[in-house]
N, C-alpha and C positions, 0 to 999 in steps of 0.2 A: 148687278151680278148676284147670283144666289150663293150664299155661303153655306156649303155642305158641312163644315165643321160645327156650325150652330145646330143644324138639324141632327147630325150625329150625336151631339151632346144631349139633345132632348130624348133621343131614343135610349141612350145609356142611362139617363136619369130615370126614365120610366121603369126600365128593367130592374135597376137597383131598388126602386121603391117597392116593386112587386116582391123581390126576394126578402126585403126587410119585414114586410107584412106577413109573409109565410113564416119567417123566423119568429116573429112576435107571437103568432098563433101557437107555434110549437112551445114556446117558452111559457105561455099561459097555461097550456094543457099540462106541462110538466110541473108547474107550480101548484095546480089543482090536485094532481095526483100526490104530490109530496105532502101537501097540506092534510090530505086524507090519511095518508100513511103514517105520518109523524105529526099529529096535532100538537099545538102548544099546550092545550089543556085536554084532559081526558074526555073522550066523547063516548056516547052510548050508541052501539050499533046493534042493539037487540032487536029493533024493528026493521033492520035493513036486511036485504037478501045477501049482502056481502058480509062475510065475517073477517076478522083480522087476518086469518090465514089466507083467505081469498085475496086480500089486498097485498099481502106478501107475494102472492103468486103473480099478481098484476104488475107490481113494481119490479119484481125480480130481485128484491133485497129483503133482509130481515132487519128488525129493530136491533139497535146495538145493545149488547148485554151490559148492564151497569158495571160489572167487574172490570170489563175491558176499558171502560171510561176511567176508572181509578187507577188501573195499571198505567194507562197512557199519562195520567197526571203525574204519577210517581216517576216515570221514566223521564218526563220533562224536567222534573225537579232535579233528578240526578244530573242531567245535562247541565242545568243552570248552575248548580252548586259545585260540581266536580270538574266540569270541562270548560265552561265558559270563562271562569276566572283566570285560567291558564292561558288563554288565547290573546293574541295581539288585538283582535277585534274587540273583545271585551274590555281590555285595558284602555284601548283608545276611546271606546264608548264611555267608560267611566271618566276618563280624563276630560272628555269633551263636554261633560256636565257643567264645567266652567267655574271651579273654585280656585282660589289662590293657591291652596296646597297642591292641587293638581299640576298647576303651572310651575310650582317650585320643584316638584318631582321631575317633571320633563326637563326643566332647565338644569337640574342636577345631573341627570343622565347625560345630557348633551355636554355638560362641563367635563365630566369624567372621560367621555370618548375623546373629546378634543385635547384634554390635558395628557392623557396617556399616549396620544399620538405624537405630540410635539415636544414633550419633555421626558426626562428619564425617571422611570419609576422602578422600584423593587416590588416584585409581585409575589404574594403568598396566596396559595389556593388550598382550601381545606374544608372538611365538613363543618357545618355551623356548630354542631355540638362541641367539636374540638376548639374552635375559637372562643366559645363561651368558657370552656374549662381552662384553657391554657393561654389566656390573653397576655399574661406577663411575659411569656416566651415568644410571643408574636409581635405585639406592640406594647412594650413595657409601660408607657405612659397612658395608653388608651385601652379601656375595657371594651368588650364587644358591645356594639350599638343596636343589637337586635334582640327580639324576645326569644326566650328559651323554650317556649311551647312548640310542640309539633315540629321537631327538627329532623325527622326521618327524610332521607333522600334530599335534603336541602344543603347547599354548599355556600360558602362565602369566598370572594376574592377580595384581597386587601391590597391597595396600591399605596406605597410610601415613596414620596418623591425624594430623589437623590439630586444633590447639587455638587458637581465635581467628585462624584463617587461617595459623597457623605450623606448619610440619612438625614432627613428633616422631619418635622412634625406636620407636614401638609399630607393628609391622609384621606383616602377615600375607601369605601367598603360597599360591596354589592352583594346582596343575597339573591340566589338564584336556584332554580331546580333544573335538572337535565343537563344539556350542554350550555356553555356560557354564550348566550346571545340575547339580545334585547327582548325577544319574545318570551324568555323564560325568566326575566328579572322580576323579583318579588318585592325588593326593598333596596334602598341606597342610603348612604350616610356620608357626610363630609366634615372635615375638621374646620375649625375657625381660621387656622393658619393658612394663608394664601401668600406665596412669595412673589413679589414683583421684581422687574429687572433692576429697580433701584436698590431693593434689599440685597440682591445677589452681588451687585457691584460693590456694596458696602461691607460685604463679609470679609473679603481679603483672603490671604493664604490660611489654610487649615491643615493642621497636623491630625492625621487619622489615627495615630497610636494612642492607645489608652492603657492605663494600668489599674488594677483592682487592688491596690495596696491596702486601702481602707477596709475593703471587704475581707481581705485576708486577716487583718487585725481583728475585725469583728468576729471572724470565724474563730480565731484563737481564743477569743473571750467567751464564745458560746459553746465551744466543743473541746473535747479532750479525748484521750484513750482509756479504755478499760483494761482489765487485767489480760484480756485476750488481744490487745492491740487493735481493738475495733472502735470506731468513732461513736461517741456518746455525748449527750448534751448534759447540762448541769444537773438534770434530774436522773441521770444514769440511763436514759432511753437511747437505744441504738438507732443511729441516723446515717443518712447519706446526705452529704452537703456539697455544694458547688458554688461558683460565683462566675459572673462575666461582666465585662465593661465594654462600653462603646462610646464613641464621640458622635455628637449629632448637632445639627443646626436647629435652634428652637426659636419660634416667633410667637409672641403674645403681647397683645395691646400694642401692636405695631413696633415692638422692641425686638430686635434680633440679636441672639447671643449664640456662642458656640459653647456647648455644655459637654460635660463627661458624666455618664451615669454608670454606677456600680450597683450591681444586684447580687445579693447573697440569699440563696434559698436552700431548702432542705425538705426531705420527707423522712418518716420514721418507719422502721420494720413493721411495727404493729398496724400501721395503716398507710400503705405506700401511695394510696390514691389521693391523699390530701397533702398539700404542700404549704410551707410557711416561707415568707420571704420579707425582705426589706430592701430599700433602695436609697442611695444617697447620690444627689446630683450636685456637681460643682461647676463653677464658671471662673474664668480668669479675671482677677482684680488688678487692673493696672496700677493703682495707687499702692497696693500691698505687694505687687509683683509676684503673686502666686494665686493658687486656687482657693476660693471660699465656697462655702455651701450655698447653693441656690434653692430657694424654697419654691417648689412647683405649685402651680394653681391646682384647685380641686379638679379631680378627673372629670366631673360632670360639666366643667366649664371649658373643656378642650374640644368636645364635639360641638359643631355648630347646629346640625340637625340630622334627623334620621326619620325617613318617610317610607311608608308602604307605597305600592304602585297606585293606589287609589287616592293617595294624598294624606291618609291618616297618619298619626304619629307612630313610629316603630320603635322608639327608644324604650328599653326595658325599665320596669319600675325598681328592679333590684339586680344586683350583680351576682350571678351564680357561679363565679369562677371557683376553681378548685384551689386557688392560690389565696392564702389568708395572711394579712399583714401581721408581722411580729417585730418588735423593737430590737433588732439586731444591732442597729447603728445608734441607738439612743444613748449609750454610754461611750460614745466615741472619744469624748474629751477625757474620760476617766481611765482609759487604758492605753494611754500613749507609752507608758513605760512597761507594758505587758510583755512578758517573755514570749517570743514567737515559738509556739509548741506544736505547730502542725506542719506536715509536709503536703505536697500536692503533686498531681500530674495533670497533663493537658491531653486528654484522649484524642482529640481530633487532629492534633499535631502528629499523632501516630497512626492516623487512619489513612486509608487509601483515598486519593482525591475523588474518586467516584462515589464514595460514601457520603461526602460532605455536600448536601442539597439544602435548598431553602424550605424545609419542612421540619416541623417538631418531630424528633425522633425519640423512641423509647429504647433505653439501654437495658440489657439484662446481663447480670454477672453474679458470680457466687463469691461469698466471703464467709469463711468458717461454716461451710456447708449450708449457708442460708442463701436463697436465690433473691436478689434485689432488683427492683426496677426503678428507673430514674429518667425523667424526660429532659431533653436538651433544647436550647433555643432554636428558633426557626431559621434565623438569618445565618447564612454560611460563613460570613466574615466574623460574626460574633462567636460562632462555634469554635472557630480556630483558636480563640484566645480563652476559651472556657477552662476554668480550673476545678478539679474534683479533689477534695480533701481527705487526708490520711493522718492518723496520729503520727507524732514524730518517730515513735518506735512502731513500725507497721507490722501487719500480720505476715509479711514476707519473711521477717526474721525468725518466725516460729515455724516456717515450712521446711520440711526435711528435704525437698528437692534441691538440686544444685542450682537450677535456674527457675525459681518460682515465678509464675506469671498470673495475671488476671485476664481472662478471655471474656471480652465484652461483645455480645451480639446486638444487632439492631433489628428490631421488629420489621419483618418484611423485606429484609435484605440478606444476601448470602455473605457479604463480606464481614469480617470480624475485626476488632481492635484488640491487639495483644499488648498488654502493659507488663514490662519487665521490672524487676527491682531497681535496675539501673535507670529506669525512666522516672523514678521518684525524685522530686526536687525540694529544696528548702534547706534551711540551716541545719537541721537534724537529720537530713536524708541520708547522709553517709556517716552515721555515728562511728566515732573513733578514728577517723581520718584526721591527719594533722594539717592538711591543706586547707586554707581558708576558702569558704564558700558562701557567697552572698545569695540573697534570694533573687529569683528570676524577676528582675525589675526592668520595666520600659518606661523611658521618660515620655511625658505627655506632650510637652513643648518647651524647648529651651531649658532653663534651669528652674522650672517651677517646683521641682521636688528635690532640690539640692540639699536642703537641711535634712529631709526625710532620708535621702540616700545616704548621707554621711552618718546619720544615727544607725541605719541598717548595717553599715559596715562595722561600726563600733559594736553593734550587737553580735555580728558574726564573729568578731575577735573574741568576745566574751564567751560565746558559745564554744568556740574552738578550745579555749582555755578549760571550760568545763568538761568538754569531751576527754581532754588529756587527763584531767584530774580524775574523771570516772574511771579511765583505764588503770590509772595508778592505784586507785582505791580497790579496784577489783584484784589487782596483783597482790596488794597487801592482804586482802581477805583470804586469797588462796594460800599465801604463805602462812597465815595465821591457822588455817585449817590443817595444813600439813604439820605444823608444829604441835597443835592440839591432838592430832591423831597419834603422833609419836609419844606424847607425854600423857594422854588421856586426861588433859586438864581443860576447863572452859577456855573459850577464846573470845577475844574482842575483835569486832570488825567495824570498819567504816562503811556506813550505808550511804550511798550517793543520793542526794536529793536534788531535784530540778530547781529548787529556789536558791541555788548557788551557795549551798551550805552543806556541811558534813556532820553526820550524827554518829556518835559513838554508842554502839549497842552491844549487849552481851548475849551469848548463845551457848548452848551445851552441845557437845559432840555426841551424835547418836551412835 
């Protein structure tokens, strides 16, 4: 039997072979024309009947102008430098080159995505420039782990793990541009601290209440009031000062402790963009039955690593924060008997709830016709316990209004915080009243501060007695003035001094 399929295949193969031969001839012809039109080396056509213009007409194209070649190269460079590095393709391409750092970066991104999905994290989002400047207000123990160069249009998202609502030092940070998604990630960082289930089980019950009594004492040592009842430092420079405290769970070298950190910070009217701060961290000592100072590791030992998307190191060589360390707590042991001479108010306790968010906010308010600016912590729970300090005799007392206030505006928000004279707290806040008033004090845990609280109550009683004596001395002075006016004789008056003594001075009646 004859197989028609085989004969049919022969015919098809023959036809296909003829087509390929024809195509090959056309290709050869095109290559010859191209070789003449665009030779690899310059050729001499002076003896030929065809000129370069004739060849251009034959091929239907002109030789490329050299300028266009360089324009094309420049455009390609722009694409490579400006566009490709921001694309997922390029990042994956660079990562696939196969270095250990590339793998570390990819593993870190995977860990961040997994951790933030399965565990609780407090999230702060801000421009990179803000994190660099205000690191103490965002993550007090951790400075920004990214370079300060070229910060335009670059943001940072900081993730701080929470355990039972308490902040920890397990922290991640992602630098990105545009919207927050992996295709826009530029760098990432992770802390050394990583909490295991075993760590969490060993923590036990935690009190989230903190007090900043040490910060208050340090503020009394560092600041006082001038003759206009405005806050000044020991050099007489006018300042704005505040403190905040918070409880957090801290892990280092596989040891987990519950810590309390107090931060005192200030800026000066002459340069409000620069801040000065100090912090003290304490932990509970079971043997002593109270809080003892905890010495923190160096800041550069808290971050584990910081990497760019290509696997290169992203950790900055220097910290460019606007916060500068100053030894406010250095003399803590020396001012235990210091008279408490400052009052305070808690602005966010007076604020509408909608105003308290997890961002650094800039306050603007006026004191003695001077407009002041002051930045506040990012965390909303820390904001709530923040104190702003006033001299014990405040500028409210010099105001002619029946209800003097401070109007605090927040940049970018419509809501205001109104502080009345009645909102000022502290032993000297209500000068002249005979009712005993202790400082606004909150226990950290159990009876940890029983001795300090007892001492504060004793101080309050002493201050009450001083206030009464001050009023009596003022009455004596008025009586002396009245008598001197009637007799036209010099008068003697008791001048009240805050060092708990009275000085007898003489004066002439004008």
